[in-house]
N, C-alpha and C positions, 0 to 999 in steps of 0.2 A: 302261779302261789309258794310262798315260801311260809310251810310249817315248825312251829318249835315248839316245845313244852313250858307251860307254863309252872312254877311249884309254888308262887309266891300264896296264892288263892286255894285253897282244898278242892273246891267247885267248882274250878275251871277244868277243863280237860283241858283245852287247846287255843293259843291265839292265831288270825293266820291274818297274812296280808296281804293287800293287793295293789300294784298300783296300774293307770290307766293313763295314755298319751298320745295326744291326736292333733294331728295340724291339717288347717285345710285350708290352698288356694282360692277364692272365687275371681273372679272378673265380670262385673253387671257391665256393658253398656245400655246405653239413651232408656233408662228405665223409665223413665217421662216419654218415651218416641213420640224424644225431639229435639232433634242435632242441637238447634239454637240456643238450649240450655246445656249445658258442660257437667253432666254431670254423671260420667261416666265414673265408675270405683273401685279400685281393687281393695281386698282384703287377705288377710294371713291373719289364719286365725290361728293360734294354740290352746288348746287347752290341758291340762293335768290334774287326776286322781290319786289319792292315795284315802284308803281305807284299810279298817281295823273292824276284824270280827274273833270275839271273843265265845265261845262257848262251852256253855255249863253240863252237869251232870243231874240238873231234873230240867230239863227239856225245854232251856232259858237260852235263847242268844240275845250278845249288843251289838251292836254294827256302826261303825260312823262314818264315815268319808267327807273328806276336805276336796274341796273344787277349786280351781286356781283358773284363771281365761283369762287369753289379753288377744286383741285386734290390733294390728295394727294398718288402718284405716289415709289409703291414699287416693286424690283427689286431683282434676285438671288446679283447684285455688290451694288447698293446702295438703301434712300428710300429718295424723293426730294417730293416735290410740285411745283404747278402751281397757279397763282392766277390772275383772271382778273374782272376793276372795267370798267364798262362801262354802257353812258346814254343808253339803247339799246333804244331807243323810246320819240319824242320830238317832237310833229306837230301840225296842226291846222285843225282842220277840219268842211267842212259846206255843211247840210245837209240840204236838201228842198225837200219831199217827198222821191223818193229813189233813188234820182241823191245825191253824194257825189265829193265834190275836199278834196282832204288831200296835204297836201303841211308840208315837211316838216323830217324828219326821223322814219318811220316805217317799220311794213313786211308788207312781200308782198308774197303773195299765190297766183300764176294764175293758174289757174284750177289740176291738181289733186298732181302739182307739182315736177314733174316729169323735170322740163327746170325750175324755178323758184321758189323757197322756201325759207318759213325763219330756216329752218334746226333746229327744237327746239328737238332732240335727244341728241346732243350733249352741254355742259356746256355756252359756246358762243355763243349764237346761233347767226343767219346772218339778221343784218337791214339794208335798201335802207335811202341813202337819194333821196331823193322823191318828184315831183311832181306828180299828180294819182286823174283823174278824174274818173269815174263809174256811172254805170245807169246798169237798169235791162238789156240791150241789150247790149252794150257798155265799155268796160275795157280799159283807157289809161293812160299810163305813163313813164316820164325818169328820167332815176335814177342811182347815181350812190352806189358802197356800200358803207354801214355807219361802223356798224358794222361785224366784218369777219375773223377768224382763215387766216392769213397769208392773211389779206386784197391785194386785186387788187386796187393799189393807182391810176389806170389810165384808168381800165375799166368804160366804160358806156356801156345803156341800153335806147333802145327805143323798144317801147311795143304801139301793137294796138291790143285787140281781142273782137270779134264778137261772143256773147254768141248763138247760134241755140239754135234746138229744143232738140234734146239729145247730148249737146254736148256743143265744141266752136271750132272755128278759129279764128289763133295767128300770127301774123308777126314780129317777134323782130329780131332787129337788135344791133350788137356787134361792137364796137370798142374799140380797147385797143391798149395799145404800147411797153408792157413788156409780156414777156421777147423780142416779137418781134410785129413788127406791124399787127394788127388784124382787119379785116373790114368783117362780113359776115351776112347774112340773116337767119333766120329760117323761114318754112313756117312749124306751127306744126299745125294739126287737131285731135278731141277729139272727141270721141262719145260715149255713154255708153244708153241703154235700155235693153227690151227684146224681144226674137223671137224666135218662136216654144217652148217655155217652158223654153228657155235656156235665162240666164243673158249671155251680152258682155259688154266687155269691150276697146275701142280698143284708141290706140295713134297715128300716123304718123307724123313722120320729115324728111321734107329736109333742107339741106343749101348749100348755096352757098356765095361766094363771095372771101376776100382774107388771105393768111396767111401766114407772111415772104416770102412775094414774090410769095409766090407760088397758083395755082387757088384752094377754096377748091370748093368739090363733096362726101357729106356726106349726110350720114341717121338713121334713127333712126325708130324702130318702137314694140310696145303692143300690143297685141292681147291677153284677154282671154274670156275664156266663162267659165260658171260653174250657178249647178245645185243646188236646193234644195233638201235635202232628209230627209223629212219631215218637222216637226215647228221648231228642233232643229237643224242642222247641214245643212252643204253648201258645196259641191267641187270640186276644178276650176280646170282646164287646162289651162298653160299662157305658152304664146314665148315669148321674149324680144330681141332684137338684133337690133345688132349699129354699122356701117360700122370700120374699120380700115384700117390705112394701109395711106404707105404716099410712093409718088415716084418724078424725078425728078421735074417734076412741077407740081407736083397734092397735095396736102392732104385730105386724104378720112378719116381720124380720127375726130368720131362726137363730138364731140361737145357740152359738156350736159352743161355748160353753169354756173348756181348758184340753184343748186336741191337741194332737200332734197330726195339723194338717200337714205339713210335708210330705210324708207315707203314700197323701190319695187322689191331688188336683193336678199333683204338675212340678216337673224340678225347680220351672222356676219360682214357685212359694206368689204366682199371683192370685190364686184361689182360697176360698175359706166354701166351708159349707153353709153358705149364706145368701141369700139372693142369687144364685148358679140355676143354671140349666149346660151341664155339659158333656156331650157325646165323644168318646171316644174307642179308641182302637191299638189296642196292645200286643205285643210280638217279644217273646222272648226265648233266650235258645243258650242253650248250656254247651258253647263251643268248646271248653272243656272240663275234666272234672270240677279245676279250679275258678276256672273264669265263666261268670253268667255275663249275658247281654238282654240287655234289656229299650227297648223304642217304643214311645208313645208321644199318636199323634190325636190332639181333640180341639173339637170343635167347642166355644163360650157364651151362652147370650148371657142375660140378666133376667130373672126371672120378672122383675119391677124393674119398667124403664126408669123411674122417678126416684128409685131408691141407688144408691151409691152399689160403687163396682169395690167389692172388700178383697184383701189380701188373707197371705196364710194366717197375720197373727190377729186378723178378725175383725182389722178397720181397716179404713176407707184406703187405697190405692192413693198417692199424691201426682202430680202433673203440677208442668211449676205455676200455674193460674191456679190450685187449692186440691178441692179431694175431687177423684173421678165420681161427680156426680150431678146429677141434671133432674132438677125438680122441676121441671115442666112436661118429660120427657120426650124432647124433640130430640135429641140423640139418638132415638132408638134403643134397640138392645144386644147389638152385634158385638160383642167383645171382640171376638177376632181367633185366631187358630196359633195352639203351643207344638211346636216338634220336639222331642227326647229323644236322647241318647246315652244311655246308662252304662258301664261296664264296670265288674266288681271283680279283683280279684282277691281271692280267696290265700294269701302265699303260706299260712297256714294257720293251724288253730289261734294263732294270738298272734299272727301279721295279714293286715288288710288293706287295698288299695284298692281305691275309689273313680270313677273321671268323669264326668257328667259335661255334656253340652244341651244346651238350648237356646231354641229361637219360637217366638212372640211373634208373630203376624199382627198388626192392629187391626179391627174393624172399624164400623161406620162410632160406631162409638165412643171409641176410642180416640180415632180422627179429627172427628169435631168437636171434642173437649182441649184435646195438648193441641191442634191447629197446623199436624204434621201426619202423615202418612207409615213413619221412622219405624222400624224394625228394632224389637229389645233383644240384644244377644247375651246368652250367660255361658259361662265354663267352668267349671272346678275341678281341683285334683286334691282330693284327701286320702294322710295315710292314718292308721292305727296300730296300737300293739297295748297288748295286755301282758302284765306278767305277776 
């Protein structure tokens, strides 16, 4: 941070500037699990953020942050680029003790971010235009989407969340008109703690309401148990499930809302918390004080064989013939296995380096639709700097 006094306005104490820079190289081979379609792709992402925080004498703070993103894309057919320039955040905040009122465009991360998060992994991360009031026990906000790729223009959400000893209970209302009318409620409960020498993490949600004139009857759940293996290692076993499918009168596909899915269902971003059944084993090791190594292997199925296979963005994954969905259910439920290895080096409080490697071994559902059993490979190398 760079701090200097501001004398222009008497009610201001100081102004702070911050700068964030991040670059990431990604290479993905055979995303559609077929060698016959030449879809190998390389991305070189650049992201720059410049923020300014103004602090007043009467508990008020103002913050603005500009974000520039650039992606250089290389495929076998052509090279291209994509740019974005956004006012990612601009808000006023009043804080008295531990109570905060924040008005304007802001990042919102609710709990673990499984339902609402800022999605920091992608270049053009998400922010909300919101009124938000927070206390140590209570969190409430009403919001629309401020910045997001493929921004839903008409979506609105209202949230009330109450913190408990080991977690929180949240009630989320969503209203949208595109591509059809949606009005539904999501009741979510999370809990984290330890029991009998094991660490546990639970998140469960029920969803009711209407979607396109049909009743919504959906659910999602996450459960992880983990155990420390000495002072440097930790092993875990987890299950992630979410309902799927649609009938003449009901929508059972869980609406994952506006989450940060990259954190939870695999490095390769091939899964969302919808129409999913996933069992995963994780192993982490602190190789050095500044280096973490994480391994994850997951077996994946569809909950409903007639519904789609949804990626981290919440839309169906695709192959050369269209979306990965078989309305007949004849292709089965077996999606396959994902193997991930990730290393994080926190070089300092300002610098970090991340390396990731993933391999997706397709199951019967994938190979039946794609016509191939070719595995998908993903690798990334990221450098981050803040000052």
